[in-house]
N, C-alpha and C positions, 0 to 999 in steps of 0.2 A: 600817671606817675608825676613824680617831680624830681628832675635830676639836674637842673640847673635853675638858678634865681639870681637876683641882684638884692643886694643889702650896702647902701651909699649913703645911709643916714648918720649924721651926725650922734654921738654919744649923748650929749646932752638931750638931742631931740627924743631920741628912743628912750631915754630915762623919763621924760615928759610923757610919752605916749603910752608908756605900759606901767608907769607908776610904781618902778622898781629902783633899789639902790645898785650901785655899782661901785665895786673896789676902787681904791684909788689908783692903781695900777691897771685898771680895767683900760684894754686897747683894742679899738674896733676899727678894722681893716676896711677901707671903702673896697667894695668889689661890685663889679656890673657881669660878673662871668663866675658866681660862686659854684663850685661843683664838689661831689662826693670826695671826701677826705679831707676837705678844707677845714679851718677854724672858724665856725661862726658863733654868733651871739644866741643864748637861749635865754626864756624867763622862767623861773621856778619859784616857788614857794617853800619854805623850811620853817620848822618850828624848832623856835630858838628861847630857851627858858620860858617856855608856855606860851610865847608869841609868835603869830605867824607873820613871817618876813618874806616879802617878795624881792627877790636878787635877780641879777643879771649875771649871766656866766658864758665863758667862752667855752663850747665843745667842739669835739670833731666831727664832722658830719658822716655819719655812719655808724650805728650803734654797735659797740662791742660787748658781748653778755659777760658777765663776770665769770662763767667758766669756761670760756675760750681760752685756748693755748698761744693764738696768734693774733695780733691786732689785726691782720689781713681780713678776719672774719668781717669786720666792720665796712668793707667795701662792697659786701654784697646785699648789706642792712640799712641803706640810707632811706629807703621807705617801707613802712608796715601796710599792710592791708586792715582796714579797720575791721573788715569781716573776721577776721582769724587772729588779729594781735593778741587776744586774750589767751589763745591756746597754743601759740607758737612758742617754744623755748626760748628763743631768743628776745621776745618781748613780753612773755606773760608776767614776769615779776614787776617790770617797770608800768605796766597798766594800772596795777594796784598802788604801787607805792613812790613812781618816779615819774610823774607827768611834767610836761613842760610846755611851751609855746616857743615857735621857733617864728622870728618876727622877719618880715621881707618886705622889700618894695614893690617886689611883683616877681613873677617867674616865667620862664621860658617854655613852652610846648611846640612841637613839629606837627604840623598838620600836612597829613599825604593828600598829593594829588596824582591820582593814578598809581600806577604800580611801583614807579620808581623814583618819582619826583615828590619832594616835601619842603615846606616853609616854615620856620621859626616864627612863631607869635609872641609878644610880650604881653602878659596877662597881669594888670594891676586895677587900682581900686579908682574910681573916677575921679575921686577928690585927692588923689596921689597920697593920701594917708598909708600907714604901713598895714600890711595885712599878717595877723597872727595865725599861724598853720597849728593845729593839734599836734603836739609831738611827745615823744618819749626820750629819757635818758638813763644812763647807766654808768656805773663807775668799775673800771677794769684795771686790775694791778698786773703789772709786766712782770711775769715769772723771771725774767732775766736781770730785773734791778733788784738792789740790797733794799730790805725792809724799810730802812730809814731813808732811802733816797728821795729827794725832793720831787722827782720826776716819775715816781714808781707808779704813781695811778693816773689813770686818764679817763676824763669825762667826754662822754660820746651821746650823740642824739641821733633819731630818727624822725621823718617825718610821716604821719598816717594819711593814707591817700584812701578815698572812697569810688565805688561807681560815678561818671558822670552822670548828670541829669538826663532824664528820659528826653528824646527827641522833640516830644509833643509837650515839655513844659510851658506854662503859659508866660513866663518871661523871656523876651529875646535874648538877654544875655544867656541865661540857662540853656536856651537851645543853640547859641554857639557853642557854648562849652560841650554839648553832646555830640558837636561835630567836628571839635576839634581833638579828641581823645577820648578813649574809652575809661580812662580814669582820671582824677584831677585831687590835687591836696586839700585837705579837709581846713577849712576857715573857720575862725570862731568870733562871735560879735564878745562884747564887753561882759555879759552876763555869762555867756556860755566859757568864756577863758576864765573867769573867777571861780566858778564850778570845777572845770577842769583842773585846774592848779591847786586847788584846797588840799592839804597834806593831811587833814583831818578825816578826810574821806578814804576809806580803805575798799570799797567796792567800786573798782573802775570798770566792771563790766555794765553797770548802770549807766557809767558816764560816756561809755562808746556809743549806746543806744541814743544818748542825748545828743551827742555830737552829730550822729547820723540824723537826727529829726530836725536840727537846727541848720546845718550847713547849706542848704540851698538859698536859705534868706540870706545868710551872711555872704553869698558871692553874688547877689542878685544885683549889685552896684559895680561890678567889675567891668574893666572894658579890655577887648581884644585886638590887639593890632600886630598887623605882620611887621617884623623886622628883616633885616638882610642876614645871609648867612654866615659872616663873620663870628656870631654868637658859638657855632659849631666847633670852633677850636679855642680850648679853653686858654691859650697863650694871649687870645684877644681878651683885652679888659679895658674897656674905656668906655663914656658917657655914649658914645656915637651907636652902640650897640642896640640902644633902646629907641633908638630914632625911627620913625614909622617909614617903612617902604611900601612900595606897590605891591598889590596881591597878585599872585601867578594867575589868580582868577581873571585881573584886568588885562593879562598879556596877550 
């Protein structure tokens, strides 16, 4: 799963990394402890006057489907399983028409040591470049707002997850991921992201297969580092959260 991550990159750097345009009023808040329902950047492509435009937007983390009566539905849909996203009512429309990338500097996952002990790990690229997770987005109209109200529409997003690599994977990094958690967020390399975002493609099912086939390779250069327990409290939000700490295995 993916329930906490880091996005502390400057707007200019993110624009350069993903090749997207950002609105003039685009505000990117630095966060070392992003949690569900937070506002996060997403990358998407739209057809505008016949041309494909790649754009950065801010979305609420936790997808609220268009048919939802309340925004609270999104608190349970910050992740979407890649195996079932095309069939789940919450996600199936977005699979075909509203695909996005969710940029992160890295994410946190908790590794269990015995029945009651666990330690958070910070997972990031070895070269510290951003990771682009495969995501979905949607628009939801708040029924309590007037039709013309400026805040009547909400943009929200979810991160796709997949089963972790098998324990006998050839790459040491993939073997580490297998021991960290039984699921992980789906990463994309540049070519995969280009295909995933393409708004002219309406068969999202084939694209899900593509993600599954390429995800392990995209994660092969990740680094997993144990960090302190402070990340478990969403009120803690500082660069110290990602500083490596001794593993509980070393105690």
